[in-house]
C-alpha positions as CSV (number, residue, x, y, z in Angstrom):
1,X,118.1,104.2,82.6
2,X,114.6,103.3,81.4
3,X,114.9,99.9,83.2
4,X,115.8,101.8,86.4
5,X,112.7,104.0,86.0
6,X,110.5,100.9,85.5
7,X,112.0,99.4,88.7
8,X,111.1,102.6,90.6
9,X,107.5,102.5,89.2
10,X,107.2,98.8,90.3
11,X,108.4,99.7,93.8
12,X,105.8,102.5,93.8
13,X,103.0,100.1,93.1
14,X,104.2,96.8,94.6
15,X,106.0,97.9,97.8
16,X,104.4,101.3,98.7
17,X,100.8,100.7,97.6
18,X,100.4,96.9,97.7
19,X,102.7,96.0,100.6
20,X,102.1,99.3,102.6
21,X,105.8,99.8,103.1
22,X,105.6,103.5,103.7
23,X,109.3,103.9,104.2
24,X,109.7,103.2,100.5
25,X,108.2,106.7,99.8
26,X,111.4,108.2,101.4
27,X,113.5,106.1,99.0
28,X,111.7,106.8,95.7
29,X,110.3,110.3,96.0
30,X,112.4,113.5,96.1
31,X,112.0,116.0,98.8
32,X,110.4,118.4,96.3
33,X,108.1,115.8,94.8
34,X,104.7,117.2,93.7
35,X,101.6,115.7,92.1
36,X,99.3,117.2,89.5
37,X,96.0,116.0,88.0
38,X,95.9,115.6,84.3
39,X,92.1,115.8,84.4
40,X,90.0,118.9,85.2
41,X,89.7,118.0,88.9
42,X,92.3,119.1,91.4
43,X,94.3,116.4,93.3
44,X,92.6,115.3,96.5
45,X,95.7,116.0,98.5
46,X,98.2,118.7,98.7
47,X,101.8,119.0,99.8
48,X,105.2,118.0,98.6
49,X,107.8,115.4,99.3
50,X,107.5,111.8,100.3
51,X,105.1,112.6,103.1
52,X,102.5,113.9,100.7
53,X,102.4,110.5,99.0
54,X,102.1,108.7,102.3
55,X,99.2,110.9,103.2
56,X,97.6,110.3,99.9
57,X,97.8,106.5,100.3
58,X,96.6,106.7,103.9
59,X,93.6,108.8,102.7
60,X,92.6,106.1,100.1
61,X,93.2,103.2,102.6
62,X,90.6,104.8,105.0
63,X,88.0,104.3,102.3
64,X,89.3,101.2,100.5
65,X,91.6,99.4,103.0
66,X,92.2,96.3,100.7
67,X,93.2,98.5,97.7
68,X,95.7,96.7,95.4
69,X,97.3,97.9,92.2
70,X,98.1,96.0,89.0
71,X,100.3,97.6,86.3
72,X,98.8,96.8,82.8
73,X,101.6,98.7,81.0
74,X,104.9,100.3,82.0
75,X,106.7,102.5,79.5
76,X,109.8,104.4,80.3
77,X,112.6,106.5,79.0
78,X,115.5,108.3,80.7
79,X,113.3,110.9,82.4
80,X,109.9,109.5,82.9
81,X,107.8,106.4,83.3
82,X,104.1,105.9,82.3
83,X,102.0,103.4,84.3
84,X,98.6,102.3,83.0
85,X,97.2,100.8,86.1
86,X,94.1,99.3,87.7
87,X,93.3,99.5,91.4
88,X,90.8,97.1,93.0
89,X,89.3,97.0,96.5
90,X,86.2,97.2,98.6
91,X,84.6,100.5,99.5
92,X,84.5,100.1,103.3
93,X,84.8,103.7,104.5
94,X,83.6,107.2,103.7
95,X,85.2,108.5,100.5
96,X,84.7,112.2,99.6
97,X,81.4,112.3,101.5
98,X,80.1,109.0,100.0
99,X,79.3,106.6,102.8
100,X,80.7,103.0,102.5
101,X,78.8,100.9,100.1
102,X,80.6,97.6,100.5
103,X,81.0,97.4,96.7
104,X,84.1,96.0,95.0
105,X,85.7,98.7,92.9
106,X,87.9,98.7,89.8
107,X,89.6,102.1,89.3
108,X,91.5,102.6,86.1
109,X,94.2,105.3,85.6
110,X,97.4,106.5,84.1
111,X,100.3,108.0,86.0
112,X,103.2,109.7,84.3
113,X,106.1,110.1,86.7
114,X,109.1,112.4,86.1
115,X,112.3,110.8,87.4
116,X,115.5,112.7,88.2
117,X,118.6,111.2,89.9
118,X,116.7,108.0,90.7
119,X,113.8,109.6,92.4
120,X,110.3,110.6,91.4
121,X,110.0,114.4,91.3
122,X,106.5,114.7,89.8
123,X,103.4,112.6,89.2
124,X,100.7,113.5,86.8
125,X,97.7,111.2,87.1
126,X,94.3,110.8,85.4
127,X,91.7,108.4,86.8
128,X,88.4,107.2,85.5
129,X,86.3,109.2,88.0
130,X,83.1,108.7,86.0
131,X,83.5,104.9,86.2
132,X,84.3,105.1,89.9
133,X,81.2,107.2,90.7
134,X,79.1,104.8,88.6
135,X,80.4,101.8,90.5
136,X,79.5,103.6,93.8
137,X,76.0,104.3,92.2
138,X,76.4,108.0,92.7
139,X,75.9,108.5,89.0
140,X,73.8,106.3,86.6
141,X,75.5,104.1,84.0
142,X,76.7,105.8,80.7
143,X,73.8,104.5,78.6
144,X,71.3,106.2,81.0
145,X,73.3,109.5,81.0
146,X,73.4,109.5,77.3
147,X,69.7,108.7,76.9
148,X,68.9,111.7,79.2
149,X,71.1,114.1,77.3
150,X,68.5,114.7,74.5
């Protein structure tokens, strides 16, 4: 079963995110699918089911239309799969009130997906928000932040 869950995770990144085959969401997400943030910040979208994931992806593509995902690690068992990923792309549209910068971004994250009956029922994700905000030059680099903490 863990190989089947890895195959679902690959479809999530390769077909849904990278190839923009939105119909894949209907095939790999359950009708009661929900997402949760592992970090202190709430998810930037709400809802449930495959359409909530489609809206999430569409939201990102408005800001980073060339966004692509690479899986660094995929680990699975019978009920879940963990994806350590990197997303890359160019900030070409407004993102959470930050105007387009034209900067190339590298966003790191981990998503833990619960899988039941061959479909993802839950995603829990944590992203390197600090690194993203630093790349967008909204926040200073870490050395500067630490030097100002004294």
